[in-house]
C-alpha positions as CSV (number, residue, x, y, z in Angstrom):
1,M,-77.2,32.6,47.2
2,L,-80.3,31.7,45.2
3,A,-81.4,32.2,41.4
4,P,-84.2,32.3,39.3
5,T,-85.7,29.3,38.3
6,A,-87.4,28.1,35.4
7,G,-91.1,28.6,36.6
8,G,-89.9,31.8,37.7
9,G,-89.1,31.5,41.3
10,L,-86.1,31.5,43.6
11,G,-84.7,28.2,44.4
12,A,-82.1,26.5,42.9
13,R,-78.7,27.6,43.9
14,V,-75.8,28.9,41.6
15,G,-73.6,27.0,40.8
16,K,-75.3,23.5,40.3
17,Q,-76.7,22.9,36.6
18,A,-79.9,20.3,36.7
19,G,-79.2,17.3,34.4
20,P,-77.3,14.0,34.3
21,R,-74.3,14.1,36.7
22,K,-71.1,13.4,35.4
23,P,-68.9,10.9,36.6
24,P,-65.5,12.3,38.8
25,L,-62.5,11.9,36.5
26,R,-60.6,8.5,37.5
27,R,-57.2,8.5,38.3
28,R,-54.8,6.4,35.4
29,T,-53.4,4.4,38.4
30,W,-52.8,1.3,35.6
31,V,-50.3,4.0,33.8
32,W,-47.6,3.4,36.9
33,W,-48.0,-0.2,37.5
34,P,-45.7,-1.0,34.2
35,L,-43.1,1.6,35.2
36,A,-43.0,-0.1,38.6
37,A,-42.6,-3.6,37.0
38,L,-39.3,-2.0,35.1
39,S,-38.0,-0.6,38.7
40,V,-38.0,-4.0,40.5
41,L,-36.9,-6.3,37.7
42,P,-33.6,-5.5,36.9
43,P,-32.5,-5.6,41.0
44,A,-34.2,-8.8,40.6
45,A,-32.1,-10.1,37.6
46,L,-29.2,-9.0,39.4
47,G,-30.3,-10.8,42.4
48,F,-30.3,-14.1,40.8
49,V,-27.5,-13.9,39.0
50,V,-25.4,-13.0,41.9
51,L,-27.2,-15.9,44.0
52,L,-26.0,-18.6,40.8
53,G,-22.5,-16.9,41.2
54,I,-22.3,-17.7,44.8
55,A,-23.8,-20.8,44.2
56,T,-21.1,-21.9,42.0
57,V,-18.6,-20.8,43.6
58,V,-19.5,-22.4,46.8
59,G,-21.1,-25.6,44.8
60,P,-20.3,-29.0,45.0
61,G,-16.6,-29.8,45.1
62,M,-13.8,-32.3,46.0
63,D,-13.2,-31.0,49.6
64,D,-16.8,-30.9,50.9
65,D,-19.3,-33.6,49.0
66,P,-18.0,-36.3,47.9
67,G,-18.9,-37.3,44.0
68,E,-20.5,-39.8,42.7
69,P,-18.4,-43.2,42.3
70,V,-18.0,-44.0,38.7
71,P,-16.0,-46.8,37.0
72,C,-12.5,-45.6,36.6
73,T,-12.9,-46.3,32.7
74,E,-15.5,-44.0,32.5
75,A,-13.0,-41.1,34.4
76,M,-10.2,-42.0,31.8
77,A,-12.7,-42.1,28.7
78,F,-13.7,-38.6,29.7
79,A,-9.8,-37.9,28.9
80,D,-10.1,-40.0,25.8
81,L,-7.3,-42.4,27.9
82,P,-8.3,-46.4,27.4
83,G,-8.3,-47.0,31.4
84,L,-5.5,-46.4,34.1
85,P,-2.3,-46.8,34.1
86,E,-0.2,-50.1,33.9
87,G,0.4,-50.6,37.4
88,A,-2.0,-48.8,38.9
89,R,-3.5,-49.9,42.2
90,D,-6.3,-49.1,45.2
91,A,-7.8,-46.6,42.5
92,E,-11.7,-44.6,43.2
93,C,-12.9,-42.9,40.8
94,E,-15.8,-39.7,41.1
95,A,-17.7,-38.0,39.1
96,Y,-18.9,-34.2,39.3
97,I,-21.2,-33.1,36.9
98,W,-23.2,-29.7,38.0
99,L,-22.2,-26.7,36.0
100,D,-19.2,-28.5,34.5
101,T,-18.6,-32.0,34.5
102,S,-15.0,-33.4,36.3
103,Y,-14.1,-36.9,36.6
104,Y,-11.2,-37.7,39.4
105,A,-9.2,-40.8,39.5
106,R,-7.1,-41.0,42.7
107,F,-4.6,-44.8,42.5
108,L,-1.6,-46.0,43.6
109,I,1.9,-46.5,41.1
110,G,5.5,-46.8,41.5
111,R,7.5,-44.0,40.5
112,D,9.0,-45.8,37.0
113,A,5.2,-46.8,35.5
114,F,4.1,-43.6,36.9
115,D,6.9,-41.8,34.9
116,A,6.7,-44.3,31.7
117,W,2.6,-43.6,31.9
118,L,2.6,-39.8,31.8
119,A,5.5,-39.6,28.8
120,S,3.5,-42.1,26.7
121,V,-0.1,-40.3,27.3
122,Y,1.0,-36.5,27.4
123,P,4.9,-36.3,26.2
124,G,6.5,-33.1,27.1
125,V,3.9,-32.5,30.4
126,G,6.5,-31.5,33.2
127,L,5.5,-31.9,37.1
128,G,6.2,-28.6,39.3
129,P,4.7,-26.9,42.1
130,D,3.1,-24.0,39.9
131,A,-0.3,-25.8,39.5
132,C,-0.5,-27.2,42.9
133,F,-3.2,-26.3,45.6
134,G,-4.0,-27.4,49.0
135,E,-1.7,-29.8,50.4
136,S,0.8,-31.5,47.9
137,D,4.2,-32.6,47.7
138,G,4.7,-29.6,45.1
139,R,4.7,-32.2,41.8
140,C,1.7,-30.9,39.6
141,A,0.5,-30.4,36.5
142,G,-2.4,-28.4,34.7
143,F,-2.9,-28.0,31.2
144,G,-5.5,-27.3,28.4
145,L,-6.1,-29.7,25.7
146,D,-6.4,-28.5,22.3
147,P,-8.4,-30.3,20.6
148,V,-10.6,-30.5,23.4
149,A,-10.6,-34.7,24.3
150,E,-13.9,-36.7,22.6
151,G,-15.0,-37.5,25.6
152,G,-15.5,-34.1,27.0
153,A,-12.1,-33.3,28.8
154,A,-11.2,-29.8,28.1
155,R,-8.3,-29.4,31.0
156,I,-6.2,-32.1,32.7
157,G,-4.9,-31.7,36.2
158,L,-2.4,-34.1,38.0
159,D,-1.4,-33.5,41.7
160,V,1.6,-36.5,42.7
161,R,2.3,-36.9,46.3
162,D,5.5,-39.2,47.3
163,R,4.7,-42.3,49.3
164,P,6.5,-44.9,50.8
165,G,8.5,-47.8,49.2
166,N,8.8,-45.4,45.5
167,T,5.3,-45.4,45.3
168,L,3.4,-42.5,44.2
169,W,-0.2,-41.0,44.9
170,V,-1.9,-39.8,42.2
171,I,-4.9,-37.3,41.8
172,F,-5.7,-37.3,37.8
173,G,-8.2,-35.0,36.9
174,A,-10.2,-34.2,34.2
175,H,-12.4,-31.5,33.5
176,S,-14.8,-29.8,30.9
177,R,-14.2,-26.3,31.6
178,P,-10.7,-25.0,30.6
């Protein structure tokens, strides 16, 4: 339908107005981006924590990853000990430094020398099957240090295995995590 124009004639359409055109309303899509980010970030953070946990459990260990060889005096100093026990031989020492620190010393020693050393450095510690894991002869100990050693050790682990000729194979572990 045509409506009268300013000049008196017909010609303008009804519903259309003359004058400047108004821009169309803009949709405010930017408001949704922060909400989208908030819905994505918590699952991503949770995924990172889960991956970190898996890496901690599956991380380097004694069985699958050889540690870094270190002098045995360094390994024993981590537990505030002056060195290997007197009479120890064929010693190998390693450090595992990842999320926490662990030092291991493996050595052969005579039974009497080991018993004397253990009684002098950790009096009252007995060996038994409770602290053993993996392949063991059932003579192990695991205990915390209170206070923590100045070298950094908070926990000590011992695994003692019998060898021929009144000899013991000792695995001494010092760990920074209790």
